C-alpha positions as CSV (number, residue, x, y, z in Angstrom):
1,X,95.5,100.0,85.0
2,X,98.8,100.4,83.3
3,X,101.0,97.5,82.3
4,X,103.5,98.0,85.1
5,X,100.7,97.8,87.8
6,X,99.2,94.8,86.0
7,X,102.5,93.0,86.4
8,X,102.6,94.0,90.0
9,X,99.2,92.5,90.7
10,X,100.0,89.3,88.8
11,X,103.2,89.0,90.8
12,X,101.3,89.3,94.1
13,X,98.6,86.8,92.9
14,X,101.3,84.3,91.8
15,X,103.0,84.6,95.2
16,X,99.9,84.2,97.2
17,X,98.8,81.2,95.1
18,X,102.1,79.3,95.9
19,X,102.0,80.4,99.6
20,X,98.4,79.2,99.8
21,X,99.5,75.7,98.8
22,X,102.5,75.4,101.0
23,X,100.5,73.8,103.9
24,X,100.3,70.6,101.9
25,X,104.1,70.3,101.6
26,X,104.6,71.4,105.2
27,X,102.0,68.8,106.3
28,X,103.9,66.0,104.6
29,X,107.3,67.1,106.0
30,X,106.0,67.4,109.5
31,X,105.7,63.6,109.7
32,X,109.5,63.3,110.0
33,X,110.9,66.8,110.4
34,X,110.4,69.5,113.0
35,X,109.0,73.0,112.0
36,X,112.4,74.6,112.7
37,X,114.2,72.0,110.5
38,X,111.8,72.7,107.6
39,X,112.1,76.4,108.0
40,X,115.9,76.5,108.1
41,X,116.4,74.0,105.2
42,X,113.8,75.9,103.2
43,X,115.5,79.3,103.4
44,X,119.0,77.8,103.1
45,X,117.9,76.2,99.8
46,X,116.3,79.5,98.8
47,X,119.5,81.4,99.5
48,X,121.5,78.9,97.4
49,X,119.1,79.2,94.4
50,X,119.1,83.0,94.6
51,X,123.0,83.0,94.7
52,X,123.1,80.8,91.6
53,X,120.5,83.0,89.8
54,X,122.4,86.2,90.6
55,X,126.0,85.5,91.9
56,X,127.0,89.2,91.5
57,X,127.8,90.7,94.9
58,X,125.5,93.4,96.2
59,X,127.6,96.4,97.1
60,X,125.7,98.5,99.7
61,X,126.0,102.2,99.2
62,X,125.4,103.2,102.9
63,X,125.9,101.3,106.1
64,X,122.4,102.5,107.3
65,X,121.0,100.5,104.4
66,X,122.7,97.4,105.8
67,X,120.7,97.8,109.0
68,X,117.5,97.9,107.0
69,X,118.4,94.7,105.3
70,X,119.2,93.1,108.6
71,X,115.9,94.2,110.1
72,X,114.0,92.9,107.1
73,X,115.7,89.5,107.5
74,X,114.9,89.5,111.2
75,X,111.2,90.4,110.8
76,X,110.2,88.7,107.5
77,X,112.2,85.5,107.5
78,X,113.1,84.8,111.2
79,X,110.5,86.3,113.5
80,X,107.4,85.9,111.4
81,X,107.8,82.2,110.7
82,X,109.2,81.3,114.2
83,X,106.4,83.2,116.0
84,X,103.8,81.6,113.7
85,X,105.2,78.1,114.3
86,X,105.4,78.5,118.0
87,X,101.9,80.0,118.1
88,X,100.6,76.8,116.5
89,X,101.9,74.8,119.5
90,X,99.8,76.9,121.9
91,X,96.6,77.6,120.0
92,X,94.4,76.3,117.2
93,X,95.6,76.6,113.6
94,X,92.3,78.4,112.8
95,X,93.1,81.1,115.3
96,X,96.6,81.5,113.9
97,X,95.2,81.7,110.4
98,X,92.7,84.4,111.3
99,X,95.0,86.5,113.5
100,X,98.0,86.5,111.0
101,X,95.5,87.7,108.3
102,X,95.3,91.1,110.1
103,X,98.8,91.8,108.8
104,X,97.4,94.1,106.0
105,X,95.8,96.2,108.7
106,X,99.0,96.7,110.6
107,X,100.8,97.3,107.3
108,X,98.3,100.1,106.4
109,X,98.6,101.8,109.8
110,X,102.4,101.7,109.8
111,X,102.6,102.7,106.2
112,X,100.4,105.7,106.9
113,X,102.8,106.8,109.7
114,X,106.1,106.3,107.9
115,X,105.1,106.8,104.2
116,X,102.3,109.3,104.7
117,X,102.6,110.9,101.2
118,X,102.8,107.6,99.4
119,X,100.6,105.1,101.3
120,X,97.4,106.9,102.2
121,X,94.7,105.3,104.4
122,X,91.4,105.1,102.5
123,X,87.9,104.3,103.7
124,X,87.6,101.5,101.2
125,X,90.6,99.7,102.7
126,X,88.9,99.5,106.1
127,X,85.6,98.3,104.6
128,X,87.4,95.7,102.6
129,X,89.4,94.7,105.7
130,X,86.3,94.0,107.8
131,X,84.5,92.1,104.9
132,X,87.6,90.0,104.2
133,X,88.2,89.2,107.9
134,X,84.5,88.1,108.2
135,X,85.1,85.7,105.4
136,X,88.4,84.5,106.8
137,X,86.7,83.8,110.2
138,X,84.0,81.8,108.5
139,X,86.6,79.8,106.6
140,X,88.8,79.2,109.6
141,X,86.1,78.4,112.1
142,X,83.7,76.5,109.8
143,X,84.7,73.1,111.2
144,X,86.2,74.1,114.6
145,X,85.1,76.1,117.6
146,X,86.7,79.3,118.7
147,X,89.1,78.8,121.6
148,X,91.0,81.7,123.1
149,X,94.6,81.0,124.2
150,X,96.3,84.2,125.3
151,X,99.9,82.9,124.7
152,X,99.3,81.5,121.3
153,X,97.1,84.3,120.1
154,X,99.6,87.0,121.3
155,X,102.4,85.2,119.4
156,X,100.2,85.1,116.3
157,X,99.6,88.9,116.6
158,X,103.4,89.2,116.9
159,X,103.8,87.3,113.7
160,X,101.3,89.5,111.9
161,X,103.0,92.7,113.2
162,X,106.4,91.3,112.2
163,X,105.2,90.8,108.6
164,X,103.8,94.3,108.5
165,X,107.2,95.7,109.5
166,X,108.8,93.5,106.9
167,X,106.5,94.9,104.2
168,X,107.5,98.5,105.1
169,X,111.2,97.6,105.2
170,X,111.0,96.0,101.7
171,X,109.1,99.1,100.6
172,X,112.1,101.2,101.8
173,X,114.6,98.8,100.2
174,X,112.9,99.1,96.9
175,X,113.8,102.7,96.7
176,X,117.6,101.9,96.9
177,X,117.7,101.0,93.2
178,X,119.2,97.5,93.7
179,X,118.2,94.3,91.9
180,X,115.2,92.6,93.5
181,X,116.9,89.2,93.4
182,X,120.0,90.7,95.1
183,X,118.0,92.4,97.8
184,X,116.0,89.3,98.5
185,X,119.2,87.2,98.7
186,X,120.6,89.7,101.3
187,X,117.4,89.5,103.3
188,X,117.5,85.7,103.3
189,X,121.1,85.8,104.5
190,X,120.3,87.9,107.5
191,X,117.1,85.8,108.2
192,X,119.1,82.6,108.3
193,X,121.8,84.2,110.6
194,X,119.1,85.3,113.0
195,X,117.5,81.9,112.8
196,X,120.6,79.9,113.8
197,X,120.4,80.5,117.6
198,X,116.8,79.1,117.6
199,X,118.0,75.8,116.2
200,X,119.7,74.9,119.4
201,X,116.3,75.1,121.3
202,X,114.2,73.0,118.9
203,X,116.2,69.8,118.4
204,X,117.6,70.6,115.0
205,X,119.3,67.5,113.5
206,X,121.9,67.4,110.8
207,X,121.2,63.7,110.0
208,X,121.3,63.8,106.2
209,X,119.6,60.4,105.8
210,X,116.2,61.6,107.0
211,X,116.2,64.3,104.3
212,X,116.8,61.8,101.4
213,X,113.2,60.4,101.2
214,X,111.8,61.3,97.7
215,X,108.7,62.9,99.1
216,X,110.8,65.0,101.5
217,X,113.2,66.1,98.8
218,X,110.3,67.1,96.5
219,X,108.5,69.1,99.1
220,X,111.7,70.8,100.5
221,X,112.6,71.8,96.9
222,X,109.0,73.2,96.4
223,X,109.2,75.2,99.6
224,X,112.8,76.3,99.1
225,X,112.8,77.2,95.4
226,X,109.1,77.9,94.8
227,X,107.7,79.3,98.0
228,X,110.9,81.0,99.2
229,X,113.4,81.9,96.5
230,X,110.8,82.7,93.8
231,X,107.9,83.9,95.9
232,X,109.9,86.3,98.0
233,X,111.3,87.9,94.8
234,X,107.9,88.2,93.2
235,X,106.4,89.5,96.5
236,X,109.1,92.1,97.0
237,X,108.7,93.1,93.3
238,X,105.0,93.6,93.8
239,X,105.7,95.8,96.9
240,X,108.1,97.8,94.8
241,X,105.4,98.4,92.1
242,X,102.1,98.6,94.1
243,X,103.3,99.7,97.5
244,X,103.2,97.9,100.8
245,X,99.5,98.4,101.5
246,X,98.0,97.3,98.2
247,X,100.3,94.3,98.0
248,X,99.6,93.2,101.6
249,X,95.8,92.8,101.0
250,X,96.4,89.8,98.8
251,X,97.2,88.0,102.0
252,X,93.4,87.8,102.5
253,X,93.0,85.2,99.8
254,X,95.5,82.7,101.3
255,X,92.7,80.8,103.2
256,X,90.7,80.7,100.0
257,X,93.5,79.1,98.0
258,X,94.0,76.7,100.9
259,X,90.5,75.4,101.0
260,X,90.4,75.1,97.2
261,X,93.7,73.1,97.1
262,X,92.5,71.0,100.1
263,X,89.5,70.0,98.0
264,X,91.4,69.3,94.8
265,X,94.4,67.5,96.3
266,X,93.4,66.2,99.7
267,X,89.8,65.7,98.7
268,X,88.5,67.6,101.7
269,X,84.9,68.9,101.5
270,X,84.0,72.5,101.2
271,X,81.3,73.5,103.8
272,X,78.7,76.1,103.2
273,X,80.4,78.4,105.7
274,X,83.7,78.0,103.8
275,X,82.1,78.8,100.5
276,X,80.4,81.9,101.9
277,X,83.6,82.9,103.6
278,X,85.6,82.5,100.4
279,X,83.2,84.8,98.6
280,X,83.3,87.4,101.4
281,X,87.1,87.3,101.4
282,X,87.4,87.9,97.7
283,X,84.8,90.7,97.9
284,X,86.9,92.3,100.7
285,X,90.0,92.0,98.5
286,X,88.2,93.8,95.6
287,X,86.9,96.6,97.8
288,X,90.4,97.1,99.4
289,X,92.1,97.3,96.0
290,X,89.5,99.9,94.7
291,X,91.4,103.2,94.3
292,X,88.2,105.3,94.6
293,X,88.5,107.7,97.4
294,X,85.4,108.5,99.6
295,X,84.9,112.2,100.0
296,X,82.5,114.1,102.2
297,X,79.7,116.0,100.5
298,X,79.9,119.7,101.0
């Protein structure tokens, strides 16, 4: 593994580690804020931080590129999070966790169609996918029963598919030659614009007083600066280096990080099923990242 690829893997791991811990901040904020309020403030704060970090205006070379940025903002910032949050109101969180984890599969299929020469489908990817999904199912359903809810589950599938499209769009954007911070800032801008209409349907409140609680400020800053501004930059950078498919498989380990942080911070117990599931998930990730190609014997 060369140094550039190593940095790409570290960027993906760093991103997933922070994303795997965001449930704690979200859980605290949901006591007094709605999911839409958290989402909007989070990305608005992220946009402000990225603007301060790189105030230089991004000059787009082609109007068609602008459409790609808009589509990335719609899919990766607006649709993914809104569909996931709405899905949680219809079905169990464990279902949403498992279903959204199929995003790497959608990413691989779409990448094979649109980036056939760069993102090839390999047998080891599918083996790793099924092993990881078995692990994720064990983690998610270890303490709850499987309950099928068509509306919620379909919305969760939509969220996974939206993220897959976002991964391909950021892969395309990475070929434009712009700064990763500038491109992420542009994506955030469009994501927030597309998000604004939804605020009127979910009781968004501009009451500043309820945001001034110390625990709310800390967790909004963590989500806005850490999980949004920094993580989207590091994730987009990883996609630029490793490609959409290899980066997306790191999504598998979000449930693993979640159960570890739940144990360390919330003092929740790890069940036998969760432990086995974590091992299977990590094994699936390793298999998927293996670059060995399986060939037929002549």
